[in-house]
Every structure is written in structure tokens, then in C-alpha cells.
MITILUM-997228 format. One record per atom (N, C-alpha, C): residue in one letter; chain; x, y, z. Coordinates in nm, 3 decimals, decimal comma, padded with zeros to 5 digits. Layout:
% residues N
<gugu><aa>A</aa><ch>A</ch><x>X</x><y>Y</y><z>Z</z></gugu>
...
This chain:
% residues 89
<gugu><aa>M</aa><ch>A</ch><x>00,084</x><y>-00,118</y><z>00,000</z></gugu>
<gugu><aa>M</aa><ch>A</ch><x>00,000</x><y>00,000</y><z>00,000</z></gugu>
<gugu><aa>M</aa><ch>A</ch><x>00,089</x><y>00,124</y><z>00,000</z></gugu>
<gugu><aa>A</aa><ch>A</ch><x>00,063</x><y>00,211</y><z>-00,093</z></gugu>
<gugu><aa>A</aa><ch>A</ch><x>00,143</x><y>00,333</y><z>-00,107</z></gugu>
<gugu><aa>A</aa><ch>A</ch><x>00,101</x><y>00,436</y><z>-00,003</z></gugu>
<gugu><aa>V</aa><ch>A</ch><x>00,197</x><y>00,510</y><z>00,048</z></gugu>
<gugu><aa>V</aa><ch>A</ch><x>00,171</x><y>00,616</y><z>00,144</z></gugu>
<gugu><aa>V</aa><ch>A</ch><x>00,161</x><y>00,747</y><z>00,068</z></gugu>
<gugu><aa>E</aa><ch>A</ch><x>00,054</x><y>00,820</y><z>00,093</z></gugu>
<gugu><aa>E</aa><ch>A</ch><x>00,036</x><y>00,950</y><z>00,025</z></gugu>
<gugu><aa>E</aa><ch>A</ch><x>00,065</x><y>01,062</y><z>00,123</z></gugu>
<gugu><aa>R</aa><ch>A</ch><x>00,124</x><y>01,167</y><z>00,070</z></gugu>
<gugu><aa>R</aa><ch>A</ch><x>00,147</x><y>01,285</y><z>00,154</z></gugu>
<gugu><aa>R</aa><ch>A</ch><x>00,013</x><y>01,353</y><z>00,182</z></gugu>
<gugu><aa>L</aa><ch>A</ch><x>00,003</x><y>01,404</y><z>00,303</z></gugu>
<gugu><aa>L</aa><ch>A</ch><x>-00,117</x><y>01,474</y><z>00,344</z></gugu>
<gugu><aa>L</aa><ch>A</ch><x>-00,096</x><y>01,623</y><z>00,321</z></gugu>
<gugu><aa>H</aa><ch>A</ch><x>-00,185</x><y>01,682</y><z>00,245</z></gugu>
<gugu><aa>H</aa><ch>A</ch><x>-00,176</x><y>01,825</y><z>00,218</z></gugu>
<gugu><aa>H</aa><ch>A</ch><x>-00,219</x><y>01,902</y><z>00,342</z></gugu>
<gugu><aa>P</aa><ch>A</ch><x>-00,155</x><y>02,015</y><z>00,376</z></gugu>
<gugu><aa>P</aa><ch>A</ch><x>-00,188</x><y>02,090</y><z>00,498</z></gugu>
<gugu><aa>P</aa><ch>A</ch><x>-00,336</x><y>02,126</y><z>00,513</z></gugu>
<gugu><aa>D</aa><ch>A</ch><x>-00,407</x><y>02,153</y><z>00,404</z></gugu>
<gugu><aa>D</aa><ch>A</ch><x>-00,548</x><y>02,190</y><z>00,418</z></gugu>
<gugu><aa>D</aa><ch>A</ch><x>-00,635</x><y>02,072</y><z>00,461</z></gugu>
<gugu><aa>K</aa><ch>A</ch><x>-00,582</x><y>01,950</y><z>00,458</z></gugu>
<gugu><aa>K</aa><ch>A</ch><x>-00,655</x><y>01,832</y><z>00,505</z></gugu>
<gugu><aa>K</aa><ch>A</ch><x>-00,637</x><y>01,810</y><z>00,656</z></gugu>
<gugu><aa>L</aa><ch>A</ch><x>-00,549</x><y>01,886</y><z>00,718</z></gugu>
<gugu><aa>L</aa><ch>A</ch><x>-00,520</x><y>01,870</y><z>00,861</z></gugu>
<gugu><aa>L</aa><ch>A</ch><x>-00,613</x><y>01,951</y><z>00,950</z></gugu>
<gugu><aa>Y</aa><ch>A</ch><x>-00,693</x><y>02,034</y><z>00,893</z></gugu>
<gugu><aa>Y</aa><ch>A</ch><x>-00,777</x><y>02,124</y><z>00,972</z></gugu>
<gugu><aa>Y</aa><ch>A</ch><x>-00,916</x><y>02,129</y><z>00,912</z></gugu>
<gugu><aa>R</aa><ch>A</ch><x>-01,016</x><y>02,114</y><z>00,994</z></gugu>
<gugu><aa>R</aa><ch>A</ch><x>-01,154</x><y>02,123</y><z>00,946</z></gugu>
<gugu><aa>R</aa><ch>A</ch><x>-01,218</x><y>02,246</y><z>01,009</z></gugu>
<gugu><aa>R</aa><ch>A</ch><x>-01,265</x><y>02,333</y><z>00,926</z></gugu>
<gugu><aa>R</aa><ch>A</ch><x>-01,327</x><y>02,456</y><z>00,975</z></gugu>
<gugu><aa>R</aa><ch>A</ch><x>-01,470</x><y>02,430</y><z>01,023</z></gugu>
<gugu><aa>C</aa><ch>A</ch><x>-01,508</x><y>02,506</y><z>01,124</z></gugu>
<gugu><aa>C</aa><ch>A</ch><x>-01,643</x><y>02,498</y><z>01,179</z></gugu>
<gugu><aa>C</aa><ch>A</ch><x>-01,713</x><y>02,629</y><z>01,150</z></gugu>
<gugu><aa>N</aa><ch>A</ch><x>-01,831</x><y>02,622</y><z>01,093</z></gugu>
<gugu><aa>N</aa><ch>A</ch><x>-01,909</x><y>02,742</y><z>01,067</z></gugu>
<gugu><aa>N</aa><ch>A</ch><x>-01,972</x><y>02,786</y><z>01,198</z></gugu>
<gugu><aa>T</aa><ch>A</ch><x>-01,911</x><y>02,881</y><z>01,265</z></gugu>
<gugu><aa>T</aa><ch>A</ch><x>-01,958</x><y>02,925</y><z>01,397</z></gugu>
<gugu><aa>T</aa><ch>A</ch><x>-02,095</x><y>02,990</y><z>01,394</z></gugu>
<gugu><aa>E</aa><ch>A</ch><x>-02,140</x><y>03,036</y><z>01,281</z></gugu>
<gugu><aa>E</aa><ch>A</ch><x>-02,273</x><y>03,095</y><z>01,270</z></gugu>
<gugu><aa>E</aa><ch>A</ch><x>-02,382</x><y>02,990</y><z>01,293</z></gugu>
<gugu><aa>R</aa><ch>A</ch><x>-02,351</x><y>02,863</y><z>01,270</z></gugu>
<gugu><aa>R</aa><ch>A</ch><x>-02,449</x><y>02,756</y><z>01,288</z></gugu>
<gugu><aa>R</aa><ch>A</ch><x>-02,461</x><y>02,710</y><z>01,433</z></gugu>
<gugu><aa>L</aa><ch>A</ch><x>-02,374</x><y>02,756</y><z>01,520</z></gugu>
<gugu><aa>L</aa><ch>A</ch><x>-02,375</x><y>02,710</y><z>01,659</z></gugu>
<gugu><aa>L</aa><ch>A</ch><x>-02,492</x><y>02,766</y><z>01,740</z></gugu>
<gugu><aa>G</aa><ch>A</ch><x>-02,540</x><y>02,883</y><z>01,706</z></gugu>
<gugu><aa>G</aa><ch>A</ch><x>-02,655</x><y>02,939</y><z>01,777</z></gugu>
<gugu><aa>G</aa><ch>A</ch><x>-02,619</x><y>03,019</y><z>01,902</z></gugu>
<gugu><aa>F</aa><ch>A</ch><x>-02,491</x><y>03,047</y><z>01,923</z></gugu>
<gugu><aa>F</aa><ch>A</ch><x>-02,449</x><y>03,130</y><z>02,035</z></gugu>
<gugu><aa>F</aa><ch>A</ch><x>-02,321</x><y>03,202</y><z>01,996</z></gugu>
<gugu><aa>T</aa><ch>A</ch><x>-02,293</x><y>03,311</y><z>02,067</z></gugu>
<gugu><aa>T</aa><ch>A</ch><x>-02,173</x><y>03,389</y><z>02,039</z></gugu>
<gugu><aa>T</aa><ch>A</ch><x>-02,057</x><y>03,344</y><z>02,126</z></gugu>
<gugu><aa>T</aa><ch>A</ch><x>-02,085</x><y>03,327</y><z>02,256</z></gugu>
<gugu><aa>T</aa><ch>A</ch><x>-01,981</x><y>03,278</y><z>02,347</z></gugu>
<gugu><aa>T</aa><ch>A</ch><x>-02,037</x><y>03,160</y><z>02,426</z></gugu>
<gugu><aa>T</aa><ch>A</ch><x>-01,950</x><y>03,080</y><z>02,484</z></gugu>
<gugu><aa>T</aa><ch>A</ch><x>-01,995</x><y>02,965</y><z>02,562</z></gugu>
<gugu><aa>T</aa><ch>A</ch><x>-02,066</x><y>03,007</y><z>02,690</z></gugu>
<gugu><aa>A</aa><ch>A</ch><x>-02,054</x><y>03,132</y><z>02,731</z></gugu>
<gugu><aa>A</aa><ch>A</ch><x>-02,127</x><y>03,181</y><z>02,848</z></gugu>
<gugu><aa>A</aa><ch>A</ch><x>-02,278</x><y>03,175</y><z>02,823</z></gugu>
<gugu><aa>E</aa><ch>A</ch><x>-02,320</x><y>03,175</y><z>02,699</z></gugu>
<gugu><aa>E</aa><ch>A</ch><x>-02,461</x><y>03,171</y><z>02,663</z></gugu>
<gugu><aa>E</aa><ch>A</ch><x>-02,518</x><y>03,029</y><z>02,662</z></gugu>
<gugu><aa>V</aa><ch>A</ch><x>-02,433</x><y>02,929</y><z>02,674</z></gugu>
<gugu><aa>V</aa><ch>A</ch><x>-02,476</x><y>02,790</y><z>02,664</z></gugu>
<gugu><aa>V</aa><ch>A</ch><x>-02,514</x><y>02,737</y><z>02,803</z></gugu>
<gugu><aa>A</aa><ch>A</ch><x>-02,631</x><y>02,677</y><z>02,814</z></gugu>
<gugu><aa>A</aa><ch>A</ch><x>-02,676</x><y>02,621</y><z>02,942</z></gugu>
<gugu><aa>A</aa><ch>A</ch><x>-02,593</x><y>02,499</y><z>02,978</z></gugu>
<gugu><aa>E</aa><ch>A</ch><x>-02,572</x><y>02,480</y><z>03,109</z></gugu>
<gugu><aa>E</aa><ch>A</ch><x>-02,499</x><y>02,363</y><z>03,155</z></gugu>
<gugu><aa>E</aa><ch>A</ch><x>-02,580</x><y>02,237</y><z>03,132</z></gugu>
<gugu><aa>L</aa><ch>A</ch><x>-02,512</x><y>02,127</y><z>03,112</z></gugu>
<gugu><aa>L</aa><ch>A</ch><x>-02,579</x><y>01,998</y><z>03,094</z></gugu>
<gugu><aa>L</aa><ch>A</ch><x>-02,632</x><y>01,947</y><z>03,227</z></gugu>
<gugu><aa>D</aa><ch>A</ch><x>-02,745</x><y>01,878</y><z>03,223</z></gugu>
<gugu><aa>D</aa><ch>A</ch><x>-02,803</x><y>01,820</y><z>03,344</z></gugu>
<gugu><aa>D</aa><ch>A</ch><x>-02,751</x><y>01,679</y><z>03,371</z></gugu>
<gugu><aa>S</aa><ch>A</ch><x>-02,688</x><y>01,619</y><z>03,274</z></gugu>
<gugu><aa>S</aa><ch>A</ch><x>-02,645</x><y>01,481</y><z>03,290</z></gugu>
<gugu><aa>S</aa><ch>A</ch><x>-02,500</x><y>01,465</y><z>03,245</z></gugu>
<gugu><aa>F</aa><ch>A</ch><x>-02,450</x><y>01,345</y><z>03,264</z></gugu>
<gugu><aa>F</aa><ch>A</ch><x>-02,314</x><y>01,313</y><z>03,225</z></gugu>
<gugu><aa>F</aa><ch>A</ch><x>-02,322</x><y>01,225</y><z>03,101</z></gugu>
<gugu><aa>I</aa><ch>A</ch><x>-02,287</x><y>01,279</y><z>02,989</z></gugu>
<gugu><aa>I</aa><ch>A</ch><x>-02,303</x><y>01,211</y><z>02,860</z></gugu>
<gugu><aa>I</aa><ch>A</ch><x>-02,217</x><y>01,085</y><z>02,854</z></gugu>
<gugu><aa>G</aa><ch>A</ch><x>-02,280</x><y>00,975</y><z>02,814</z></gugu>
<gugu><aa>G</aa><ch>A</ch><x>-02,208</x><y>00,851</y><z>02,794</z></gugu>
<gugu><aa>G</aa><ch>A</ch><x>-02,166</x><y>00,781</y><z>02,922</z></gugu>
<gugu><aa>Q</aa><ch>A</ch><x>-02,223</x><y>00,822</y><z>03,035</z></gugu>
<gugu><aa>Q</aa><ch>A</ch><x>-02,183</x><y>00,764</y><z>03,163</z></gugu>
<gugu><aa>Q</aa><ch>A</ch><x>-02,300</x><y>00,699</y><z>03,236</z></gugu>
<gugu><aa>D</aa><ch>A</ch><x>-02,397</x><y>00,645</y><z>03,163</z></gugu>
<gugu><aa>D</aa><ch>A</ch><x>-02,517</x><y>00,588</y><z>03,225</z></gugu>
<gugu><aa>D</aa><ch>A</ch><x>-02,485</x><y>00,479</y><z>03,326</z></gugu>
<gugu><aa>R</aa><ch>A</ch><x>-02,394</x><y>00,392</y><z>03,291</z></gugu>
<gugu><aa>R</aa><ch>A</ch><x>-02,359</x><y>00,281</y><z>03,381</z></gugu>
<gugu><aa>R</aa><ch>A</ch><x>-02,289</x><y>00,334</y><z>03,507</z></gugu>
<gugu><aa>A</aa><ch>A</ch><x>-02,199</x><y>00,430</y><z>03,489</z></gugu>
<gugu><aa>A</aa><ch>A</ch><x>-02,129</x><y>00,488</y><z>03,604</z></gugu>
<gugu><aa>A</aa><ch>A</ch><x>-02,226</x><y>00,563</y><z>03,695</z></gugu>
<gugu><aa>V</aa><ch>A</ch><x>-02,319</x><y>00,637</y><z>03,636</z></gugu>
<gugu><aa>V</aa><ch>A</ch><x>-02,418</x><y>00,710</y><z>03,717</z></gugu>
<gugu><aa>V</aa><ch>A</ch><x>-02,502</x><y>00,613</y><z>03,798</z></gugu>
<gugu><aa>E</aa><ch>A</ch><x>-02,547</x><y>00,505</y><z>03,736</z></gugu>
<gugu><aa>E</aa><ch>A</ch><x>-02,629</x><y>00,406</y><z>03,808</z></gugu>
<gugu><aa>E</aa><ch>A</ch><x>-02,549</x><y>00,341</y><z>03,920</z></gugu>
<gugu><aa>A</aa><ch>A</ch><x>-02,421</x><y>00,313</y><z>03,897</z></gugu>
<gugu><aa>A</aa><ch>A</ch><x>-02,337</x><y>00,253</y><z>04,000</z></gugu>
<gugu><aa>A</aa><ch>A</ch><x>-02,319</x><y>00,348</y><z>04,118</z></gugu>
<gugu><aa>V</aa><ch>A</ch><x>-02,298</x><y>00,475</y><z>04,091</z></gugu>
<gugu><aa>V</aa><ch>A</ch><x>-02,283</x><y>00,575</y><z>04,198</z></gugu>
<gugu><aa>V</aa><ch>A</ch><x>-02,414</x><y>00,588</y><z>04,276</z></gugu>
<gugu><aa>R</aa><ch>A</ch><x>-02,524</x><y>00,598</y><z>04,205</z></gugu>
<gugu><aa>R</aa><ch>A</ch><x>-02,654</x><y>00,608</y><z>04,274</z></gugu>
<gugu><aa>R</aa><ch>A</ch><x>-02,680</x><y>00,485</y><z>04,361</z></gugu>
<gugu><aa>F</aa><ch>A</ch><x>-02,648</x><y>00,367</y><z>04,311</z></gugu>
<gugu><aa>F</aa><ch>A</ch><x>-02,664</x><y>00,245</y><z>04,388</z></gugu>
<gugu><aa>F</aa><ch>A</ch><x>-02,577</x><y>00,249</y><z>04,513</z></gugu>
<gugu><aa>G</aa><ch>A</ch><x>-02,451</x><y>00,286</y><z>04,497</z></gugu>
<gugu><aa>G</aa><ch>A</ch><x>-02,359</x><y>00,292</y><z>04,610</z></gugu>
<gugu><aa>G</aa><ch>A</ch><x>-02,402</x><y>00,392</y><z>04,716</z></gugu>
<gugu><aa>I</aa><ch>A</ch><x>-02,453</x><y>00,504</y><z>04,674</z></gugu>
<gugu><aa>I</aa><ch>A</ch><x>-02,497</x><y>00,607</y><z>04,768</z></gugu>
<gugu><aa>I</aa><ch>A</ch><x>-02,617</x><y>00,560</y><z>04,849</z></gugu>
<gugu><aa>R</aa><ch>A</ch><x>-02,702</x><y>00,477</y><z>04,789</z></gugu>
<gugu><aa>R</aa><ch>A</ch><x>-02,822</x><y>00,429</y><z>04,859</z></gugu>
<gugu><aa>R</aa><ch>A</ch><x>-02,793</x><y>00,318</y><z>04,960</z></gugu>
<gugu><aa>M</aa><ch>A</ch><x>-02,671</x><y>00,264</y><z>04,961</z></gugu>
<gugu><aa>M</aa><ch>A</ch><x>-02,638</x><y>00,158</y><z>05,056</z></gugu>
<gugu><aa>M</aa><ch>A</ch><x>-02,639</x><y>00,216</y><z>05,198</z></gugu>
<gugu><aa>R</aa><ch>A</ch><x>-02,722</x><y>00,162</y><z>05,284</z></gugu>
<gugu><aa>R</aa><ch>A</ch><x>-02,739</x><y>00,215</y><z>05,418</z></gugu>
<gugu><aa>R</aa><ch>A</ch><x>-02,651</x><y>00,150</y><z>05,525</z></gugu>
<gugu><aa>P</aa><ch>A</ch><x>-02,621</x><y>00,020</y><z>05,518</z></gugu>
<gugu><aa>P</aa><ch>A</ch><x>-02,539</x><y>-00,039</y><z>05,624</z></gugu>
<gugu><aa>P</aa><ch>A</ch><x>-02,401</x><y>00,026</y><z>05,632</z></gugu>
<gugu><aa>K</aa><ch>A</ch><x>-02,345</x><y>00,032</y><z>05,752</z></gugu>
<gugu><aa>K</aa><ch>A</ch><x>-02,212</x><y>00,088</y><z>05,770</z></gugu>
<gugu><aa>K</aa><ch>A</ch><x>-02,109</x><y>-00,001</y><z>05,701</z></gugu>
<gugu><aa>G</aa><ch>A</ch><x>-01,999</x><y>00,058</y><z>05,660</z></gugu>
<gugu><aa>G</aa><ch>A</ch><x>-01,890</x><y>-00,017</y><z>05,601</z></gugu>
<gugu><aa>G</aa><ch>A</ch><x>-01,886</x><y>-00,016</y><z>05,450</z></gugu>
<gugu><aa>Y</aa><ch>A</ch><x>-01,981</x><y>00,051</y><z>05,385</z></gugu>
<gugu><aa>Y</aa><ch>A</ch><x>-01,980</x><y>00,059</y><z>05,239</z></gugu>
<gugu><aa>Y</aa><ch>A</ch><x>-01,916</x><y>00,191</y><z>05,197</z></gugu>
<gugu><aa>N</aa><ch>A</ch><x>-01,834</x><y>00,186</y><z>05,094</z></gugu>
<gugu><aa>N</aa><ch>A</ch><x>-01,767</x><y>00,304</y><z>05,040</z></gugu>
<gugu><aa>N</aa><ch>A</ch><x>-01,780</x><y>00,305</y><z>04,889</z></gugu>
<gugu><aa>L</aa><ch>A</ch><x>-01,759</x><y>00,421</y><z>04,831</z></gugu>
<gugu><aa>L</aa><ch>A</ch><x>-01,752</x><y>00,432</y><z>04,685</z></gugu>
<gugu><aa>L</aa><ch>A</ch><x>-01,606</x><y>00,442</y><z>04,644</z></gugu>
<gugu><aa>F</aa><ch>A</ch><x>-01,568</x><y>00,368</y><z>04,544</z></gugu>
<gugu><aa>F</aa><ch>A</ch><x>-01,435</x><y>00,379</y><z>04,484</z></gugu>
<gugu><aa>F</aa><ch>A</ch><x>-01,458</x><y>00,415</y><z>04,339</z></gugu>
<gugu><aa>V</aa><ch>A</ch><x>-01,417</x><y>00,535</y><z>04,301</z></gugu>
<gugu><aa>V</aa><ch>A</ch><x>-01,442</x><y>00,585</y><z>04,166</z></gugu>
<gugu><aa>V</aa><ch>A</ch><x>-01,308</x><y>00,596</y><z>04,095</z></gugu>
<gugu><aa>L</aa><ch>A</ch><x>-01,299</x><y>00,532</y><z>03,980</z></gugu>
<gugu><aa>L</aa><ch>A</ch><x>-01,173</x><y>00,525</y><z>03,907</z></gugu>
<gugu><aa>L</aa><ch>A</ch><x>-01,194</x><y>00,571</y><z>03,763</z></gugu>
<gugu><aa>G</aa><ch>A</ch><x>-01,099</x><y>00,645</y><z>03,712</z></gugu>
<gugu><aa>G</aa><ch>A</ch><x>-01,105</x><y>00,688</y><z>03,573</z></gugu>
<gugu><aa>G</aa><ch>A</ch><x>-01,002</x><y>00,795</y><z>03,547</z></gugu>
<gugu><aa>P</aa><ch>A</ch><x>-00,985</x><y>00,832</y><z>03,421</z></gugu>
<gugu><aa>P</aa><ch>A</ch><x>-00,885</x><y>00,933</y><z>03,386</z></gugu>
<gugu><aa>P</aa><ch>A</ch><x>-00,915</x><y>01,068</y><z>03,452</z></gugu>
<gugu><aa>A</aa><ch>A</ch><x>-00,810</x><y>01,143</y><z>03,480</z></gugu>
<gugu><aa>A</aa><ch>A</ch><x>-00,824</x><y>01,277</y><z>03,538</z></gugu>
<gugu><aa>A</aa><ch>A</ch><x>-00,902</x><y>01,367</y><z>03,442</z></gugu>
<gugu><aa>G</aa><ch>A</ch><x>-00,982</x><y>01,454</y><z>03,499</z></gugu>
<gugu><aa>G</aa><ch>A</ch><x>-01,053</x><y>01,553</y><z>03,419</z></gugu>
<gugu><aa>G</aa><ch>A</ch><x>-01,179</x><y>01,503</y><z>03,351</z></gugu>
<gugu><aa>T</aa><ch>A</ch><x>-01,231</x><y>01,387</y><z>03,392</z></gugu>
<gugu><aa>T</aa><ch>A</ch><x>-01,350</x><y>01,332</y><z>03,327</z></gugu>
<gugu><aa>T</aa><ch>A</ch><x>-01,478</x><y>01,359</y><z>03,404</z></gugu>
<gugu><aa>G</aa><ch>A</ch><x>-01,470</x><y>01,430</y><z>03,517</z></gugu>
<gugu><aa>G</aa><ch>A</ch><x>-01,590</x><y>01,467</y><z>03,590</z></gugu>
<gugu><aa>G</aa><ch>A</ch><x>-01,630</x><y>01,371</y><z>03,700</z></gugu>
<gugu><aa>K</aa><ch>A</ch><x>-01,540</x><y>01,284</y><z>03,743</z></gugu>
<gugu><aa>K</aa><ch>A</ch><x>-01,573</x><y>01,187</y><z>03,849</z></gugu>
<gugu><aa>K</aa><ch>A</ch><x>-01,617</x><y>01,257</y><z>03,976</z></gugu>
<gugu><aa>H</aa><ch>A</ch><x>-01,537</x><y>01,353</y><z>04,021</z></gugu>
<gugu><aa>H</aa><ch>A</ch><x>-01,567</x><y>01,423</y><z>04,146</z></gugu>
<gugu><aa>H</aa><ch>A</ch><x>-01,700</x><y>01,499</y><z>04,134</z></gugu>
<gugu><aa>S</aa><ch>A</ch><x>-01,720</x><y>01,567</y><z>04,023</z></gugu>
<gugu><aa>S</aa><ch>A</ch><x>-01,845</x><y>01,642</y><z>04,003</z></gugu>
<gugu><aa>S</aa><ch>A</ch><x>-01,966</x><y>01,551</y><z>04,005</z></gugu>
<gugu><aa>M</aa><ch>A</ch><x>-01,956</x><y>01,436</y><z>03,940</z></gugu>
<gugu><aa>M</aa><ch>A</ch><x>-02,068</x><y>01,344</y><z>03,934</z></gugu>
<gugu><aa>M</aa><ch>A</ch><x>-02,102</x><y>01,290</y><z>04,072</z></gugu>
<gugu><aa>V</aa><ch>A</ch><x>-02,001</x><y>01,243</y><z>04,145</z></gugu>
<gugu><aa>V</aa><ch>A</ch><x>-02,027</x><y>01,186</y><z>04,278</z></gugu>
<gugu><aa>V</aa><ch>A</ch><x>-02,082</x><y>01,294</y><z>04,369</z></gugu>
<gugu><aa>R</aa><ch>A</ch><x>-02,024</x><y>01,411</y><z>04,366</z></gugu>
<gugu><aa>R</aa><ch>A</ch><x>-02,071</x><y>01,521</y><z>04,452</z></gugu>
<gugu><aa>R</aa><ch>A</ch><x>-02,218</x><y>01,554</y><z>04,423</z></gugu>
<gugu><aa>R</aa><ch>A</ch><x>-02,253</x><y>01,562</y><z>04,295</z></gugu>
<gugu><aa>R</aa><ch>A</ch><x>-02,391</x><y>01,596</y><z>04,259</z></gugu>
<gugu><aa>R</aa><ch>A</ch><x>-02,489</x><y>01,494</y><z>04,317</z></gugu>
<gugu><aa>Y</aa><ch>A</ch><x>-02,460</x><y>01,366</y><z>04,300</z></gugu>
<gugu><aa>Y</aa><ch>A</ch><x>-02,554</x><y>01,264</y><z>04,346</z></gugu>
<gugu><aa>Y</aa><ch>A</ch><x>-02,554</x><y>01,249</y><z>04,497</z></gugu>
<gugu><aa>V</aa><ch>A</ch><x>-02,441</x><y>01,272</y><z>04,562</z></gugu>
<gugu><aa>V</aa><ch>A</ch><x>-02,438</x><y>01,270</y><z>04,709</z></gugu>
<gugu><aa>V</aa><ch>A</ch><x>-02,523</x><y>01,386</y><z>04,762</z></gugu>
<gugu><aa>E</aa><ch>A</ch><x>-02,508</x><y>01,504</y><z>04,703</z></gugu>
<gugu><aa>E</aa><ch>A</ch><x>-02,587</x><y>01,620</y><z>04,747</z></gugu>
<gugu><aa>E</aa><ch>A</ch><x>-02,736</x><y>01,598</y><z>04,723</z></gugu>
<gugu><aa>E</aa><ch>A</ch><x>-02,772</x><y>01,540</y><z>04,609</z></gugu>
<gugu><aa>E</aa><ch>A</ch><x>-02,913</x><y>01,511</y><z>04,582</z></gugu>
<gugu><aa>E</aa><ch>A</ch><x>-02,970</x><y>01,414</y><z>04,684</z></gugu>
<gugu><aa>Q</aa><ch>A</ch><x>-02,895</x><y>01,308</y><z>04,714</z></gugu>
<gugu><aa>Q</aa><ch>A</ch><x>-02,940</x><y>01,209</y><z>04,812</z></gugu>
<gugu><aa>Q</aa><ch>A</ch><x>-02,951</x><y>01,272</y><z>04,950</z></gugu>
<gugu><aa>A</aa><ch>A</ch><x>-02,855</x><y>01,354</y><z>04,988</z></gugu>
<gugu><aa>A</aa><ch>A</ch><x>-02,856</x><y>01,419</y><z>05,120</z></gugu>
<gugu><aa>A</aa><ch>A</ch><x>-02,975</x><y>01,513</y><z>05,133</z></gugu>
<gugu><aa>A</aa><ch>A</ch><x>-03,014</x><y>01,580</y><z>05,026</z></gugu>
<gugu><aa>A</aa><ch>A</ch><x>-03,128</x><y>01,671</y><z>05,030</z></gugu>
<gugu><aa>A</aa><ch>A</ch><x>-03,259</x><y>01,596</y><z>05,053</z></gugu>
<gugu><aa>R</aa><ch>A</ch><x>-03,267</x><y>01,470</y><z>05,009</z></gugu>
<gugu><aa>R</aa><ch>A</ch><x>-03,389</x><y>01,391</y><z>05,025</z></gugu>
<gugu><aa>R</aa><ch>A</ch><x>-03,392</x><y>01,314</y><z>05,157</z></gugu>
<gugu><aa>A</aa><ch>A</ch><x>-03,276</x><y>01,294</y><z>05,217</z></gugu>
<gugu><aa>A</aa><ch>A</ch><x>-03,266</x><y>01,213</y><z>05,339</z></gugu>
<gugu><aa>A</aa><ch>A</ch><x>-03,294</x><y>01,297</y><z>05,464</z></gugu>
<gugu><aa>P</aa><ch>A</ch><x>-03,341</x><y>01,234</y><z>05,572</z></gugu>
<gugu><aa>P</aa><ch>A</ch><x>-03,359</x><y>01,308</y><z>05,695</z></gugu>
<gugu><aa>P</aa><ch>A</ch><x>-03,222</x><y>01,352</y><z>05,749</z></gugu>
<gugu><aa>G</aa><ch>A</ch><x>-03,222</x><y>01,459</y><z>05,824</z></gugu>
<gugu><aa>G</aa><ch>A</ch><x>-03,097</x><y>01,508</y><z>05,881</z></gugu>
<gugu><aa>G</aa><ch>A</ch><x>-03,043</x><y>01,412</y><z>05,984</z></gugu>
<gugu><aa>P</aa><ch>A</ch><x>-02,914</x><y>01,416</y><z>06,010</z></gugu>
<gugu><aa>P</aa><ch>A</ch><x>-02,854</x><y>01,326</y><z>06,108</z></gugu>
<gugu><aa>P</aa><ch>A</ch><x>-02,896</x><y>01,366</y><z>06,249</z></gugu>
<gugu><aa>N</aa><ch>A</ch><x>-02,878</x><y>01,272</y><z>06,345</z></gugu>
<gugu><aa>N</aa><ch>A</ch><x>-02,906</x><y>01,303</y><z>06,485</z></gugu>
<gugu><aa>N</aa><ch>A</ch><x>-02,813</x><y>01,414</y><z>06,531</z></gugu>
<gugu><aa>D</aa><ch>A</ch><x>-02,863</x><y>01,497</y><z>06,623</z></gugu>
<gugu><aa>D</aa><ch>A</ch><x>-02,784</x><y>01,607</y><z>06,674</z></gugu>
<gugu><aa>D</aa><ch>A</ch><x>-02,727</x><y>01,568</y><z>06,809</z></gugu>
<gugu><aa>W</aa><ch>A</ch><x>-02,599</x><y>01,544</y><z>06,815</z></gugu>
<gugu><aa>W</aa><ch>A</ch><x>-02,532</x><y>01,506</y><z>06,940</z></gugu>
<gugu><aa>W</aa><ch>A</ch><x>-02,445</x><y>01,623</y><z>06,985</z></gugu>
<gugu><aa>C</aa><ch>A</ch><x>-02,457</x><y>01,657</y><z>07,111</z></gugu>
<gugu><aa>C</aa><ch>A</ch><x>-02,374</x><y>01,765</y><z>07,166</z></gugu>
<gugu><aa>C</aa><ch>A</ch><x>-02,288</x><y>01,709</y><z>07,279</z></gugu>
């Protein structure tokens, strides 16, 4: 198989920014879900609902993929629905 040289104009694909529907990303609403993470979301929700003592969540994945944000969101949602803890002084 022969190797062909790649012309520089084939290395870049232009995006028609007029088709995006916004001027800056500040105008774009935040997403409500984590795209492509259905299985991970269900696993986190399942883990958070475990009531017996001794259960922990171990979340693994590449840096910068939103693991902390996802776990925090679902922990906060669960905490908002749960009764408050006992008050011990």
C-alpha cells in the first residue's frame, strides 16, 4: 500500500460558527447529565443508597473526566432527600 502525503489543508476542518446558535460559551446552558456515563451514574446512585455501615464508593477513571463532580452531585441530591442526622452535643 502506497503512502500518500497529506496536504496541509486536510489537517484542519473549519467549523461554521454561525451555525452554533451562540456567540460565546457563556450563553450555553450547563448539561443536566453526564453524557455517555449511564452505567457509572447508576453505580454511583446504587452505592450512595447503601445504608449499612462499612460501604464506600471507589471511583476510578482518567483525570478531568468529571468523576468528582458526578459523585458530589448525586451525594448532594441524596442528602437533600434524606432526613438530617441526629444532633449530638
